[in-house]
C-alpha positions in Angstrom: 29.5 -35.5 -6.2 29.5 -36.3 -2.5 31.6 -39.1 -0.9 28.3 -40.8 0.0 27.1 -40.6 -3.7 30.5 -42.0 -4.8 30.2 -44.8 -2.3 26.7 -45.6 -3.5 27.8 -45.7 -7.1 30.7 -48.1 -6.1 28.3 -50.4 -4.4 26.1 -50.5 -7.4 29.2 -51.2 -9.7 30.3 -54.1 -7.4 26.8 -55.5 -7.3 26.6 -55.4 -11.1 30.0 -57.0 -11.5 29.2 -59.6 -9.0 25.9 -60.5 -10.8 27.8 -61.0 -14.2 30.6 -62.9 -12.6 28.1 -65.2 -10.8 26.8 -66.4 -14.1 28.1 -69.8 -14.9 28.4 -69.3 -18.7 31.6 -68.4 -20.4 31.8 -64.7 -21.5 31.6 -65.5 -25.2 31.9 -68.1 -27.9 33.6 -68.9 -31.2 30.0 -68.3 -32.6 28.7 -65.0 -31.4 25.6 -64.7 -33.5 22.9 -66.8 -35.2 22.8 -64.2 -38.0 24.4 -65.5 -41.2 24.2 -69.1 -40.2 22.1 -72.0 -41.5 21.4 -74.4 -38.6 19.7 -77.7 -38.8 17.6 -79.4 -36.1 19.3 -82.6 -34.8 17.1 -85.2 -33.2 19.7 -87.6 -32.1 17.0 -90.0 -30.9 17.8 -93.3 -32.8 18.8 -96.4 -30.8 19.6 -100.0 -31.5 19.8 -103.0 -29.2 23.3 -103.4 -27.7 24.2 -99.8 -28.3 24.5 -99.2 -24.5 21.4 -97.0 -24.4 19.1 -99.7 -23.1 16.2 -98.5 -25.3 16.0 -101.1 -27.9 15.1 -100.0 -31.5 14.0 -96.5 -30.3 12.4 -94.4 -32.9 13.0 -97.0 -35.7 10.3 -99.2 -34.2 6.4 -99.1 -34.4 4.4 -100.7 -31.6 7.5 -102.1 -30.0 8.7 -103.9 -33.3 11.2 -103.0 -36.0 10.6 -105.4 -38.8 9.0 -105.5 -42.2 5.7 -104.0 -41.8 6.5 -102.3 -38.5 8.6 -99.2 -38.5 8.3 -95.4 -37.9 10.9 -94.3 -40.5 10.1 -93.4 -44.1 13.7 -92.7 -45.2 16.3 -95.4 -44.9 19.7 -93.9 -44.0 22.8 -94.8 -46.1 25.2 -96.2 -43.5 28.1 -97.0 -45.8 30.3 -94.4 -44.1 29.5 -95.2 -40.5 32.0 -96.9 -38.2 29.4 -99.0 -36.4 26.1 -100.2 -37.7 23.3 -102.7 -36.6 21.7 -105.5 -38.5 18.0 -105.4 -38.8 15.3 -107.8 -39.8 14.8 -105.9 -43.2 16.4 -107.1 -46.4 17.3 -105.6 -49.6 16.1 -106.9 -53.0 19.2 -109.2 -53.3 18.4 -110.9 -49.9 21.1 -109.2 -47.9 20.2 -107.7 -44.5 19.8 -104.0 -44.1 21.6 -102.0 -41.4 21.0 -98.8 -39.5 23.1 -96.6 -37.2 22.5 -95.6 -33.6 22.7 -92.0 -32.4 24.1 -93.3 -29.1 27.4 -94.0 -30.7 30.1 -91.2 -30.7 31.2 -92.5 -34.1 27.7 -91.7 -35.6 27.9 -88.2 -34.3 31.4 -87.9 -35.6 30.2 -89.0 -39.1 27.5 -86.4 -39.1 29.8 -83.5 -38.0 32.3 -84.5 -40.6 29.6 -84.1 -43.2 28.6 -80.7 -41.8 32.1 -79.5 -42.1 32.6 -81.0 -45.6 29.5 -79.4 -46.9 29.7 -76.1 -45.1 26.6 -76.6 -42.8 27.1 -74.2 -39.9 25.8 -76.4 -37.0 22.7 -77.8 -35.3 20.2 -77.3 -32.6 20.2 -80.5 -30.5 16.6 -81.3 -29.7 15.9 -82.2 -26.0 12.4 -83.5 -25.4 10.9 -82.7 -21.9 8.9 -86.0 -22.2 12.3 -87.8 -22.6 14.5 -86.1 -19.9 11.8 -86.9 -17.2 13.0 -90.6 -17.4 16.2 -92.1 -16.5 17.2 -93.9 -19.7 15.9 -91.0 -21.9 17.9 -88.4 -20.0 20.9 -90.6 -20.0 20.7 -91.2 -23.8 20.2 -87.5 -24.4 23.2 -86.6 -22.3 25.4 -89.0 -24.1 24.2 -87.6 -27.5 24.8 -84.0 -26.3 28.2 -84.9 -24.9 29.2 -86.4 -28.3 27.9 -83.4 -30.2 30.0 -81.0 -28.0 33.1 -83.1 -28.7 32.6 -83.4 -32.5 31.4 -79.8 -32.8 34.8 -78.6 -31.4 36.8 -81.0 -33.7 34.9 -79.8 -36.8 34.2 -76.3 -35.6 30.5 -76.3 -36.0 28.0 -74.3 -33.8 25.8 -76.0 -31.3 22.8 -74.8 -29.5 20.1 -76.6 -27.2 16.4 -76.7 -28.2 13.9 -77.6 -25.5 10.9 -79.2 -27.1 8.0 -78.9 -24.6 5.8 -81.5 -26.4 4.5 -83.9 -23.7 5.2 -81.6 -20.8 2.4 -81.3 -18.2 1.1 -78.4 -16.2 3.9 -77.2 -13.9 6.5 -78.9 -16.0 8.6 -75.7 -16.1 10.3 -77.0 -13.0 11.7 -80.0 -15.1 13.1 -77.6 -17.6 14.7 -75.5 -15.0 16.2 -78.5 -13.2 17.5 -80.0 -16.4 19.2 -76.7 -17.5 21.0 -76.5 -14.2 22.1 -80.1 -14.7 23.4 -79.4 -18.3 25.3 -76.3 -17.2 26.8 -78.0 -14.1 27.4 -81.6 -15.3 28.0 -81.2 -19.1 29.6 -77.8 -18.9 27.3 -76.9 -21.8 28.0 -73.2 -22.0 31.1 -72.8 -19.9 33.9 -74.4 -22.0 35.8 -71.2 -22.5 35.5 -68.2 -24.8 36.4 -70.3 -27.9 33.6 -72.9 -27.2 31.3 -73.9 -29.9 28.0 -73.2 -28.1 26.1 -70.6 -30.1 25.7 -67.1 -28.6 23.3 -64.4 -29.8 23.2 -60.8 -28.6 26.2 -61.6 -26.4 24.5 -64.4 -24.6 24.2 -68.2 -24.9 21.2 -69.0 -27.1 18.6 -71.3 -25.8 15.6 -72.4 -27.9 12.2 -73.3 -26.3 9.8 -74.9 -28.8 6.2 -75.4 -28.3 4.7 -72.0 -27.2 1.3 -70.9 -28.2 0.0 -74.0 -30.0 -3.7 -74.8 -29.7 -3.4 -78.6 -29.8 -4.6 -79.3 -26.3 -1.2 -79.2 -24.7 -1.3 -79.7 -20.9 0.8 -76.7 -20.2 0.2 -73.0 -21.2 1.7 -69.5 -21.2 2.2 -69.5 -17.5 4.8 -72.4 -17.7 6.4 -70.8 -20.8 6.8 -67.4 -19.0 8.5 -69.0 -15.9 10.9 -70.9 -18.1 11.7 -67.7 -20.1 12.1 -65.7 -16.9 14.5 -68.3 -15.5 16.7 -68.6 -18.6 16.8 -64.8 -18.9 17.0 -63.5 -15.3 18.3 -66.2 -12.9 21.5 -64.8 -11.4 23.4 -68.0 -11.7 22.0 -70.0 -14.6 20.2 -67.2 -16.6 21.6 -64.5 -18.8 20.6 -66.5 -21.9 19.2 -65.3 -25.3 15.9 -66.9 -26.1 14.7 -68.4 -29.4 10.9 -69.3 -29.1 9.3 -72.0 -31.3 5.9 -71.0 -32.1 3.0 -72.0 -34.4 2.9 -71.0 -38.1 0.1 -68.5 -37.6 1.4 -66.9 -34.4 1.2 -63.4 -35.6 -2.5 -63.3 -36.6 -3.8 -66.1 -34.2 -4.6 -68.3 -37.1 -5.3 -72.0 -37.5 -2.7 -73.6 -35.2 -2.4 -70.9 -32.6 -4.2 -70.3 -29.3 -6.3 -67.1 -29.4 -4.9 -65.5 -26.1 -3.6 -62.1 -27.0 -1.1 -62.5 -24.1 0.9 -64.7 -26.3 2.4 -61.7 -28.1 3.4 -60.2 -24.7 5.4 -63.5 -24.0 6.9 -63.5 -27.4 8.2 -59.9 -27.0 10.4 -61.4 -24.1 12.3 -63.4 -26.7 15.3 -62.6 -28.9 14.2 -64.6 -31.9 10.9 -65.9 -33.2 10.8 -69.3 -34.8 7.6 -70.3 -36.4 7.0 -73.9 -37.4 6.2 -74.5 -41.2 6.8 -78.3 -41.7 3.6 -79.7 -43.5 1.9 -76.3 -44.0 2.6 -76.0 -47.8 3.9 -78.0 -50.7 5.9 -76.7 -53.7 2.7 -75.5 -55.5 1.2 -73.6 -52.6 4.5 -72.2 -51.3 4.6 -69.0 -53.3 1.4 -67.7 -51.7 2.8 -68.6 -48.2 6.0 -66.8 -48.8 4.3 -63.5 -48.2 3.7 -64.6 -44.6 7.4 -64.6 -44.0 7.9 -61.1 -45.1 5.0 -59.9 -42.8 6.4 -62.0 -39.9 9.8 -60.2 -40.4 8.1 -56.9 -40.5 6.3 -57.5 -37.1 9.5 -58.8 -35.5 11.5 -55.7 -36.7 8.8 -53.4 -35.3 9.1 -55.2 -32.0 12.9 -55.3 -32.1 13.2 -59.1 -32.4 15.1 -61.3 -34.9 13.3 -63.9 -36.9 14.2 -67.3 -38.2 12.1 -69.3 -40.8 12.1 -73.1 -41.2 12.9 -74.7 -44.6 12.5 -78.4 -45.1 13.3 -80.8 -48.0 10.0 -82.7 -48.1 7.7 -84.7 -45.8 6.5 -88.3 -45.5 5.4 -90.3 -42.5 3.4 -93.1 -44.0 5.0 -95.9 -42.1 4.2 -94.1 -38.9 0.8 -93.1 -40.0 -0.5 -95.4 -42.7 -3.5 -93.2 -43.5 -1.2 -90.6 -44.6 0.0 -91.0 -48.2 3.6 -91.9 -48.8 5.8 -89.0 -50.0 3.1 -86.6 -49.0 5.1 -83.5 -49.8 7.5 -84.5 -52.5 11.1 -83.3 -52.8 11.1 -83.0 -56.6 14.9 -83.4 -56.9 15.6 -80.5 -54.4 13.4 -78.0 -56.2 10.9 -77.7 -53.3 13.7 -77.3 -50.8 15.4 -74.6 -52.9 12.3 -72.7 -53.5 12.0 -72.2 -49.8 15.6 -71.3 -49.4 15.4 -68.6 -52.1 12.1 -67.4 -50.8 13.3 -67.0 -47.1 16.5 -65.2 -48.1 14.8 -63.0 -50.7 12.2 -62.1 -48.1 14.8 -60.7 -45.8 15.7 -63.6 -43.5 19.1 -63.2 -41.8 19.3 -66.8 -40.6 17.7 -70.2 -41.5 16.6 -73.3 -39.6 16.6 -76.6 -41.5 14.2 -79.3 -40.5 15.9 -81.7 -40.0 19.4 -83.1 -40.3 18.5 -86.6 -39.3 14.8 -87.1 -39.0 14.2 -90.1 -41.2 10.9 -90.7 -39.3 9.0 -88.0 -41.0 11.1 -88.0 -44.2 12.6 -84.5 -43.6 16.2 -85.6 -43.2 19.0 -84.0 -45.2 21.7 -86.7 -44.3 22.8 -89.3 -46.9 19.9 -91.6 -47.5 20.1 -95.1 -49.1 19.4 -95.4 -52.9 18.8 -99.1 -52.1 16.5 -99.3 -49.2 14.9 -102.5 -48.0 12.0 -104.0 -49.9 8.9 -105.8 -48.7 6.0 -104.9 -46.4 7.4 -101.4 -45.6 8.1 -98.9 -48.3 10.6 -96.2 -48.1 11.1 -92.9 -49.9 14.3 -92.6 -51.9 16.1 -89.6 -52.9 15.6 -89.5 -56.7 17.9 -91.7 -58.8 19.2 -88.9 -60.8 20.7 -86.8 -57.9 23.5 -87.8 -55.6 22.5 -88.8 -52.1 24.6 -85.9 -50.7 22.6 -83.4 -52.6 20.6 -81.9 -49.7 23.8 -81.5 -47.7 25.3 -79.7 -50.7 22.3 -77.4 -51.1 22.2 -76.6 -47.4 26.0 -75.5 -47.5 25.3 -73.5 -50.6 22.4 -71.7 -48.9 24.7 -70.6 -46.1 27.0 -69.0 -48.7 24.2 -67.1 -50.3 22.8 -66.0 -46.9 26.1 -64.5 -46.0 26.4 -62.9 -49.5 29.6 -64.8 -50.2 28.0 -65.8 -53.5 25.1 -64.1 -55.4 21.5 -65.0 -54.5 20.1 -67.4 -57.2 16.6 -68.6 -57.8 17.5 -71.4 -60.0 18.7 -74.6 -58.1 22.5 -75.2 -58.3 23.4 -78.4 -59.9 25.4 -80.9 -57.8 29.1 -80.7 -58.2 29.9 -84.1 -56.5 28.7 -87.6 -57.2 27.3 -89.2 -54.1 26.6 -92.9 -53.6 
């Protein structure tokens, strides 16, 4: 090899080294892969007056009011273990006032992560809605929650990743995502807290989820915006170098019911590392067995295209208070049997990772956190976890699922009985 060729190779090596060194992310993490983990979605969007967020009863309220007859939540959280709570206008059967928590408080986040560690839940994807981060108070609240999550995740050694939800984004909104990601990396040090940080990595890179690609529900953005976001997160020489999880419609593979019919969608999805279809509301306990075949076929498509795949499991669904035309307890939990059927079905179909919807979404009745067995009474009705199971049962089942996923215990089709008594 000539001196000139050697010099050219040296320049290429220096350029490649300089590229990797210019990235702002830490080289690795305490959590190096999503495989073998059960992660839950974490909304973190609940506010109360006087919590410092300046957003009033955010996400608890309906049409600006949070009072009997006006609320968006269907499950009332059990706040007996929270350090700080807020009195509401709702009352229990004995006439006492009911209380809720605020996601804005660091002590609330601490309680949640303590539960995750206690029950063996691996971590969470913190939701970040583009419609929220465009506005000052919304972005400020989301930053506070994310900062609290990073602190508590380190204390309790739980994995954390960011999930951008593009819902509400307009045409050209990719610029907002790009600007926000730079802000998080620079200001919150999201992915550069050292090689033992708790930010989740996958395929050797920090994992970023982008949810809302390929839906046919008249969104104001399309595949062009999605491609620009993906290209930036993968290829930007300073803020890129990320692994991508893409949140897609249920019928993404065969361009069915909820999916736009543009074949270019599959080209976009092949740019990802993980495909994540949305299943909430698509089936109930009776119809799930037929649906389970879809998961196996999805996994086969992803393997053929050298992609990973993560299915959604959810404990039940109810959003009657938000949408009165919808029946209350629309998809019943059936004492955890519905949830467990999905967990067993996903793992037995070949899933190597799971996504739980959601840790804290009491709005749509999908929360797995501890819920009140004594919710308020009156004009608004709330779905209770069944009286004959403890209110920590869904946390327990989620942790049990992780052990099965990692083959630490045998896969079982019958639901494990609770070993602890909740409140």
